[in-house]
N, C-alpha and C positions, 0 to 999 in steps of 0.2 A: 497297287495301280494309282497312276498319278491324277491329279485333277483333270488335267490335259486329255488323259485315256478314257476318265469317267465321262467327260464332255462328248468325246466320240462316241461312247456307248449310247449314250444318252440320244444323241443325234441319228444313230442307226435305229433305237427302238421307236422314235418317232417316225421315221421313214418306213419302217415296215409295220408300223402300227401294233407293235407287241408290247403288251404290259411289262413294265421290269419292275422288282420289288427290291428294296435296299432294305436291309435289317442290321448291317452292322455300324451302330452310332459309335462305336469304340473307335472307327478310324475315318476322318475325314476324307482321305482318299480314295476310299471306297463307296463314299456318298454320291449317287449319282447327281447330276443337274436336275432340277426339277422340269419336267417337260410334262406334255399331255398325258402320256402312256406310263409316267413314274409314280409309283407307289411306295411311300416312303414310311417303314415301321420304326422311325425313330423320332425322338423329341424334337422340337422345333427349339432353335438357339433364344428365341426370344423368352421362352418359357423358363428354359433351364439357367439363363442367366439373371432372371429376375429372381429365381432360387437362391442363385448364388450371392445377388445384391442383397437380399433379405438375411442371408446368413452374415455377410460382413457388417450389415445393419446392426443387426444383434450384437455383435462386440465392438460397435463404435469405430470400426475401421473405415476410415475416409481417404487415404491416399494407397493405390494400388499400384503395384509393378507386376505387368503381365509378360510371359514368354509363350509366344503363340507360334502355330505352325504356318509358314509362309507359303501360302497358296490362297486361292480365292474362299474356300470355305473357312480358314482360318481366319481371315479378314473380316468375314461375314458375322462370326462369332464374337469379335472384338468389338464391331460396331454396335452389335445388339448389347454387350456387356458395357460399353460407353453409355448407351442411351438408359440401361437398368441404373447404372450408378448414379445419373443424373437425378434420378427421382429419390434418391436419398442424399444428396447432397454430397457425393462421394466423387473421387475422379481417378483417372490413370495418369500416374506421375511418371512413369516410364516404360515403354514397351521394346521387347526384343523379339525379333522375328528369326525364325531356325528353320530349317528342312533337314530332310535326310542327306541331301548333297552335301548340306553346308556344315552337318555336325562335325566333321572331321577338324573344321576350325573353331569349334564349339571351345570355349573356356570360361569356367565360373568367374576366375582370376577377374577375366576381362569386363565380366559383368560387374563384379565386384568394385572395380576400380572406376568404371562408369558410374556406378550407382553413390560410390564415397564421392567421385569428382566433382559430381552434380548435386552432392550436399541432399540427396534423396533421404528424406527423413522416414519413409514406409518401410516397414519389414513385414508385408503382407505380399507374399508373390502367388497369383493366379497361373496356374498351366494349364495351358489350352492347346493340346497338341495329341495327336495319334499315340495309342498305346504304346506300340514299338518305340516312338521318338521320346515318350516319357520315361519309358525304362532307362534309356540312354542317359537322359538328363539327371535323373535320381541317382543313377550310379555314380556319375561323374561327381555329383554333389557330396555324395558319400565318401568316395576317395579322397576327393580335396578337404573334408571337413567343414564345407561354407555353410551347410546347414545349422551346424552347431554356433560357427562363427558370426553368421548373420542374424540365426536367432528367428523370432517371429512366428508367423503362421504361414502355412503353404497349403492352397487350396487347388484342386484338381477338377475339372469339368467332367462331364457325363462320358466323354471319349475314354477318358483314363478309368474314373470310378467305376464304370460298366465292366470292367475287364479285370477288377483286382482278384476276383475269385479264381482266375486261372494263372495268376502270377505265381511264379517260383519263389522260394524261400530268399534267394538274394536280393531278387527285385522288392518283395515285402520289408524287408530288413534295411533296403534303402529310403524305402518310404514311412518309415516310422514318426508317428504322430501327424500324418499328411490326413486333411480333411477333404470332402469332394462331396457331389452330389450325383445321383444315378436315379434312373426311372424307378419307381415303386413296384415291387412284386410282391403280391400276396401268396404267401406260401400254403396254396392249397393242398388238400389231399392227391388232387389230380397233378400239381407242380412236382409233389415229393416222389409221385410214382414214376413219372417220367425221369426226375432225376436220378432215382436209384436204377432205373435200367440203362440210363447214359452212363453212370458210372461202371456197371457191368459191364456193359459194352466196351468202353473205353479201357477200361484195365485188361480185357480180353485182347485187345489190339495192341495195347502199350503197356505191358506189365512193369516194365522199367520205371515209368513214370507215375510219381506219387502225389504231385502237387494239384492235379485237378480231382477234387472229391466229389463235386455235382456239376450240373449241366450249366450254371451259371447264368447271367443274363443275356450275354451274346448268344449261347446256345438254345434258351429258351425264344428269344426273339427270331433266331432262325428257324425253330421247331414251328411256331405260331407261323411264320411267313410262308412255308411250304403249305401246311394248312388253309391258308388263305387261297392260296393259289390252286390247290387241290379242291377246294369246295366250291371255287368259282367256275372251274373246267367242269366239274360234276354237275352244277347247277346249268351251265350254257348247254352241255350234251342233252340234260333231260328237259330243259325248256324248248330248246330249239330241234330236238329230235335229231341231233347230228351224229353220223356214222364216223367222221374224222375232221381233224383241223385242216382247213384248206389255204393254201397261199396262191395269190396269181400276180401276175406281172401289173405294175401300174401304168405301162407306158408301151410305146410302139418299139422303141429300142430295145435291143436282147441285153443291154447293159443297164436297164432300168432296174430297180428293186422290186423284189416280190412283197406283195401287200398281204397282210394276214387279214382275211374279209371279216372274220368275227372278232377283231381285235378290240375294237370300242365295245363289242357287247360283254367280252371279257373283262375289260378294265371296269364296266359298271357293276358285273357281279362281284368282282374283287372289292370294289369299294362300298358294297353294299351288302357285304358279308360279315352281318353282325353275329358273331360267334364269342363263345368263352373259351378263352384261349389258356394256357399255362401261365401267361403274363397277366391275365385277367380279362376283364371286357376289351374285345377289340372294336373299335370303331373309327370309322375314317371320313374326314371331310369329304366334300364333292370333289376337291382337287387332290383327293390321294394322300393326305397328310394325316398319320394317325393322331387321335385327339388324346393327350396326355396332361393332364391336371394335376400330378402329384409327384413328388421326388423323396428320395431317402436322403438323409444326411449322415455319411459313414466317415468312421475314424480307424485308421490303420494303427492297432496295437498290437505289439509282440507277434505279429503274423498273423493276426486275426482281425477281421471287419467287423467294427463294432458299428450298429445303428443306433446314432444318437439324437435322432430328431426327425423330422420330416416336414416338408413343403407342400400346402395343399389349398387351393383356392386364394392364392395371393397371402397366405398367411404362415410364417414358421413356426413351429412348436419343437421344442427340445424335449425329449423323455426324462432328463434327468441323469442318463449315465455318465460317467465322468468322462469327459475328453483329456487324453493325453497330447501333450505338443512335442513337436521335434527335440527341444532340448530336455526331454524327459519330465517336464513337470507337468501338473494338472492346473497351474494356474495360468490364466488367460493372457496371452501376450498382449502387450498395448498397441504392437503393430508400428512402433516407431525404434530406431535407433536411438543411442544416448544423443541428447539434444545438445549442441554445443550453446550456451550461454553466455554472450559478451556482457561484460563488464567494465565501466568506464575508468580508467587512471585518473590519478589527482583529482580526487572529488573534492570541490569546495567545502560541502558540508560534510565531515565524516560520518555524523550520525546516520546519515541515508545509506551510505557504502563506506565499508571499511575494510580495506585490503592488508594483510599481514603476512608475516613469514615467506617473503619471498614469493608473493602470488599465489599463496596454498590456502591460506586462510582467508574466507570470506562471510563477513556479518555486517550488520546494519540494518535499518529500519526496511528498507527496501527488499532486501535478501530475505529477511525472516518472512515478511508478508507473501513474497514468491514461493518459499518453501512450504508455508503454512496453507497456499493456495493449491499447490500440486498435491498435499496430501488429502484434499477432499475430493480429489478427482476420481471416477469410477474406476480408472486403471491409470494410475500414477505414473508418469513416464521418467525414465532415468535422464539425468543432466549433468553436465559438468561445466563449472563456471571457468572462463577464461580472460583474461584482462585484453583489452582493447589496445593496440598499438596506434591510440589516436593521436596524441599531441603530448607534448613535454609540459603543456600548460592547462590551464582549463581545458576538461573534455568538450569537445565539438558534438553536440548530441545530434546534428543532422549528418555528420560523418558517421556515427553508429547505427542510425536508422540506415542510412546507405548501404552499411556493411550487412545489415539482414535482410535487404531488397535484393542485393547481388550474391546472397547466400555464403558470405563469409561465415554467419552465426545464423543459427536457427531463431534465437530470440536474443532480446537484450534486457537485463535488469538493471534500471538505473532511475534517478530522479527525471525521467524524460517528461516533459508535456506532451498531451496530445494536441496537436495543430493538424488544420485542415490538409496543408500542403504535405505533411508527412504521412496521414491517412491516406494518400492516393499512392503510396510507395509500400506500405507495410500495413497490418492490422494491431489494432490497438486492443486491449482488454478494457474494462469497465474501470473508470479510477478509483485508484485506492487511498487519495488523500483529498483533504479540502480543497476547492478549486478556485482559480481566478488569481489575478494580479492585485496587489493592494499597495498603500504608499504608507511608508513609516517615516515619520518626523520625531526630533529630538522633542523632549519635556523641557519647559522653560528653566524650572527652578532645579536644575541640576547641581548648583552649589548653593550652599548656604553661609550667609554672612555672619562672622562673628559679632557683628556690630548692630544688628538688625534692630535691637531696642532703639538706636539712634536714629533709625531710617525716618519714624512717623514725623520728626520735626526737624526742620532745616536748622543750620547754625544761628542765623539771626533768631529764631524763633527759641532755641535754647538760650541764647545770650539775654532775650527779651523777658523770658521766664525767671531767669536768675536776677534779672534786675527789679523785676516785680517783687520777689521774695525778699531781696535785700531794703526795697523801699518799704514793704509792710513791716518788716522788723525794725526799721529805723523809725517809722511811725508810733508803732505800738510802745515802743521805748519811750519815746518821746512824751506819748500822751499818759503812760501809766507809771513812769517812775518816780512822780512826788506822790501818787496817792496809793499806790500799790505796794506792798513790801515785797513782793516777789520779783519786781523790777528793780529793787536797790540795791546797794552794794558797791563794791568795786567796780570800773568802767568795764574791765574785761568779764566781769560776772553779768553786769547788764547787757552786754552785748552777745554773751553767751546765750543767756535766756530769751532773748529777744529772737536771736536766729532760730533757736530751738523751737520757739512757739510757731514762726513762720513754716519751716520744715515739718512740723507734727501736723498742722491743719492741712496740710497737702493729703494725707492719707487719713484725714480724720481720728487723729490720736488725741487724746484728751490733755490739752495744753494747762497751762496757768491761767486762772480765772482773772477777766477782764473786769476792772472797775469802774473806768472812765465812761462817759457817753460816747466822747469821740474814738475811744478803742475800740467801742462796740461797733460803732458804724463802719470803721477801718475792717473790723472784723467779718462784718455782714459781705461787704465789697470783695473783701478777700477770699472768702469762702465760696463767693458765687465765681470768682475768677479759677478758683481750685478746681470747681465744677466742672466749667466748660474746660478748663486744661486736661483733666483726667478723662471726661468723654471723648474729647477730639483727639486725645493720644491714644485711646483703646480704638477708637475708630479708624485711624489714619494707619495704626498698625494692621488692624486687620484688613484694611483696603490695600495696606503695602503687600502682606501675603498673599490676597488674592491676585493680585495685580501680576505676581510671580508665576501664576499658573493659568493665566489668560492663554486660551486656544490659539494654535498655531493659525499663522495666515493661510497654510495650504489645507485645505479639507477635502477636497474631490479632485478629479481629472480637470476639471475647469480651472480652478484656481492654480492648479499645478501649471498648467497651460498659459496662464496669464501672468505667472510670477517670472522673476528674471533668475530665481535661484537654480544652482547646479543640481544636477539629478544623478545619482549614482544608481549603475546597475551591474551585473555580473558580465565579465568578458565571457564571450562565446553563446551568451543566452540569446534567446529570440526576443527578448524584452527592448533591445535597442531598436531592432527592425520595428517591432510594434509602435515604440514613443514615436519614432519618425514617421513612419508611414500612415499610422492610425490617428494617432494624438497631434500629430503635426508639430512636434516640439523641434526646434532647432537643434542639429547635432553637436553645435558648439556647446551647448548648455549640458551634455551627456558625460559623465566618467563613468570608465569601465574599470573595474576593479577584480583581482584574481582570488582574493581572499575575504571572509567573511570578517576579518579582525579590521579590514580598510573600511569596510561600511563604519563600525564603531568610531573608529578613531577619527574618521572624516566627519561625521556629523558631531564628535565632541569639539572638534577644533573649528568647525563651523566653515570648512572648504566646501562641503556640499549642504543643501537643506533639506533634501529629501532622498529616500531611498526607493525605487520600485523593483519589486521582486514579487515571487511566488507566495503565496499563503503559508504553506510549510515553511519556508525559510523564515519569512517575517515573525511567525509566531515564536520560533527557535530564539531570534533574536531579542523579541520582545521579552521573552521568559528570561533569557540569560541576563539581561540587563534592566532587571526590574527596576522601575521609576526613573529610569533615562529617555526611553521612546515610548511611541506610541503609534497604533496604526488608526489612521484617520480618514480612511475610505472604506466604502463597501468592496469586496471583488467585483472589478469593472472588466475582466476577460475570464471567463471560465474555460479551465482546458482539466487541470489535474495531471497527476502523475499515472500513467499506465504501462502495463507490461507491453514489449513490441515482440511480435512475432512476424514471420514471412506471410505476404498476401495470401489469404485463401488457407492459411493452416488449419487444420480441422481442430486443434487443441482451444483454439480462441474460444469458440461459443462455451464449453464447458469451464474455462478458466476464467471467462467472465463470471460465470454464475458462481464460481468459487470465491472470486472477489467480491462480489456483492454479499454472498454468505458472511463473509470476513467484516465488510464495512458495517453491514447491519447489526453485526454483533458487536456493540459499543465495547463491552468487556473485553473481549478478545483484542480488538483492536486496540484498545487503550493500555492493556497488557505489554503489548508489544511496543507501543510508542513511548511507554513511559520507562521502557529497560534501556531506551537510547537517548532520551530527550530529558526524562524527569517529568514532574508536572509543567504544563505550558501556562500555568498562572502563578501570579507574583505571590510570594509568601507575604507572612502577617507585615513584615517592615515596611512594605510597598503601601500598606493602609494609613503611614504616618505622611505621606505627602501632603504638603500645606498646613502640618500641623506644628507649632512651635516646639522646639526641644531644646535642652539645655546648651547644645552648642550655638544656637541662635544667639544666646545670652551670655555666654562664656567670658566675653569681655566685662560686662556688667559685674559677674561675678568674680572674676578676678580682681577687679579693683575694689570691690565691697571687702573682698577678703584682704587685700594688702591694705586697706585702711584700719580693718579690726586688727590685723596681727600689729601693725606701727602702733596703735593705741595700747595694745596688751602689752608689746614690748616696753613703750615707754612706761606703763604703770609698774611694770615688774622691775624695770631698772630703776627707777625711782625708789621703790618700797625697798629694796634690797641694798640701794646705795646708802639709804638714810637710817637705815636699820629698822624704821616703822615701829608700830607700838608692840612690845613684846607681853607684858603683863600690865593690868590694871586693877589697882585696888580702890574699892569705894569705901570709906569710912567716915562717919560724921564726925564733924568739928564744932563741939560747942562753944559758942560765944554768947556774949550778955548781949539782951537786945536784938537779938537775931534768930532768925530761924533756923532749923537746923540744915547744915551745911554739907555739901558733899565735896572732897578732896579727890582730885584727879592726878594721880602720880604717874608719870612718865619716865621710863628708866632710860631714855636716850638723853643725854645730858645737853646736846644740841637744842633740845626742845624744851627743855625743862626749867620752867619759871613759875612763879604763883603769884597771883594777884587776888587781894579781897574785893569781891564783887558782891556789894550788900548782903555780906553774911556767908558768900559761897566762894570757897578757894578753888580757883579751876587751873589746872596745869593743860596748857593749849597752846597752839601756834599763837601769834600775834593776830592774824585773821580770823581763828577760832575766837578770841577775846572780844575782837570788835562785834564780831555777830553776837556775841552772848550779850553785851552792852546793849545794843540795839533791840536784842528780844526782850529783855528783862524792863520791868516796869520800876519808877522810881521806888526809893527805899521806903517811903510812908505807905506804900501800897500795901493791902491786908496780906496776911502771910498766905492765905489761901490762894491768891490769884496768883502770887509770885512762884507757889509751889507748883501749880499747874502748868504754867508757863515753860517753867523750867523742864517739867518733866516732858513737854512736848516737844523742848528744844533737845533734850538728851535723847528721846527717842528717834 
C-alpha cells in the first residue's frame, strides 16, 4: 500500500470514527498517517534515529550516506536522523531517494560514480526503506560486488531489522555484516509458547517453506495488536452493556458516511489497555503512540542474527559480542574511503617534503609527522599521497588550499602556514612546528683578516713606534759606549747591541746592564713608552675584534621598516603580502627567491640585508650556515604549519589531538626533526666566533718564519762554506815568566795564525783577537786575575 492509499485509509477512519491500529513497522507504506483514531504499535522515528545516532557515535562515524524510501514517511525518518546526527556533530553527506517504481532504474554503479565524483569520503551507509525494497537493494549490491568494493559499514533501520527473522537465505547472504536497530523484545515464556505454536501452524500450512522458524517481531506485534483491539472491544461491551456495535449516518444526505457511535469510547479503551503482551509491557500515549524506550543492536553473521548490544534510556551498551562487517573482518571500519592526500611539487626546502622515484616515494619532516599522527588515531584511515599539479616553480600554497576546498584532495600535507583567510575555506589541525615569522641577518665577522695583528695601529703609528725604537737605541748607544763594555766594539756590533736592547725591552726581556745615569733615565722613559704601547695595542686589538661583532642595525620589525635595505622572501609565499599590507614596507625593497641557496648567496654578497621567513626555515638555514647568520627578532606573526582537511572533515578533531600528542612529546618530535635536519644548534666551532685564531696572524707567523729560515740558512751556508771548527786541541804551553797558557789550534788554514798574548797563544779570527786584548788586563796584573778573566772569556 502506498503512502497515498494509507492517507486515504486514515481519512476514512477519521470520517467513520473507527479506530485503526498499525503494527507493521517494517514497511513505511503500510503505516497510516497519524489521525485522531490511529493507534500505532510501532516506534517513533525520533527514538530509533537517536539509537542509530548513538551507534554511529560509538564508532566515531561522522559522515553518513543515506539511501531512503522516496515517500512522506521516508522523508520524515531522514529528517529525524539529521536532527539526531547534529547532536553528535555528524552529518549526512549524500542522500539517494528510491522507490519501488523507480527501482528498475536503480544502479549501484551510478551511486558509486556519484559518491566518487563528489569526493565523498564516507563509507557508512544507512538504509531507511521498507523490507521489500531493502531486499532488492542488497541483492543488487551483492551481485555487483559493491559492498566489498566500497567496504565500510552498512546500517539498516527498524523497518528492515525487524523483518530479518523472516528473511530467506539469499537475502541473509546478501546482508552479511549488516548491523541495524530493532525494537527490543524480551523472550519471556509467553513469547516462546506463542512462537512455538506459530511455527507449528505455519509449517502445517506451508510445509515447503523452511526459512521462518518463529513468529518474529512483526508477527509478535501483529499478535499483540489484535489482543489490544480485542481487549478494548471486550471492555467496551462489558462496561457499556452493549449488545452490538452500531453505525449511524452522520448527515441528512444518503451519501454521507456512517459513523461508529462508540468509536471514541473504543479508541480510549484501546489506548488505556495496559496489558502484558508477548513483546513486553504495552502502553500508549494519549495520542495513541506506543511508548518504546529500548532497541536491540543486531548483526547479520552467517545467516544468523546476533544481538550485539542495546539502546535504552538514551544510552548505548554493547555486550561484547564480536561484530562482523561486510568485508568479513571483525576490525571496525573507519567509515572512510582511502584519503587522497595532496603533496606540493618542487618544495624549496626538501627536508620538509621530499619526493623521489617518479612521485612514488614520499618522505620528509611533514610526511613523517603526518604518518605518525595517523597511527595515533583510534581508527587510522587509509591514505594515498598524490603530487599536486600546482606549478612548475615554487608551489603556491593558496592553490593547494583551494584544491582541498573544491574536493580535488581530501587533505594536503606540506609546510603550509595556518592563515585566517585559508581557514575560511578549509580546516587546519593544530600546528606541529614552531610558529611565526622571524628576521635573519648576516653576522658581521664572516671573514677573518690574515693581517689582523696590524689592525690596532695605523701606518703612521707603526712608523712612529719604529722611530722611537731607533731613537732609543741610538741614545742608549751614545750614552753607554764609553762606560759600558757591553756596548763597545766595532760599529756594527754596537748597533746590533743597541737595537737588541730596544726590542728586548718591548717584551721586558732582560738585556745588557745600563751603567750611566743618562742611560738609566732613557731606559725609564722607554719602559714607560713600552708599557703604554703594549697596553694600547692589546686594547685596540680587543676593540677591533669586538667591533667585528657589533649588533646589526636591524633588530626588529620597526628597524626593518625604517631601514632602506632590501629584504628577501620566498616566491609564492604569503610573506610578501604580509610585509606590504601589515608592515607597510615598500614593494620595491622586496626580493623574491625560488631557492634557499639564493638567500645565503644574496646575504653573503650584500644584495639583500635581511630575510623574512617562517621560523622552521630560518632555523634550518642558521644551523646549516653556522656562524654566518643570526635571528634578530622574536616571532612577530604566529601561524605555524598545519595539516589541511576539507571544511567540516570529521577527522580534524582527532588529528588535532594526535598532533598535540606528538608536539608535547619533545623526544618523539625531535627524533623526527633530527632525521631530516640534524641538530638545529651550531657545533663547537661556532663558539670560536670572536676569538683570535692562527689564521688571524698567519701573516705575522709567515714573516717571522721566513726571517728565521733566512738567518738559519745564512748561518749554515757560512759554516759549511768556510769549513768551521772541526777539532779543538787544548794544551798548556810553558813559557818563562808567564802563566800557563792555552793554545787553540784551528784546522782551517784560512783562519789559522798565532799570537802571543801575555803568555797565551790564541788561534782565532782577527775579531776574536781584538776581543781578547780588550778583555785581558795588562801583563803586570796578577796571575789569578788574568786567569779568572780568561776563564770567563773562554766560557
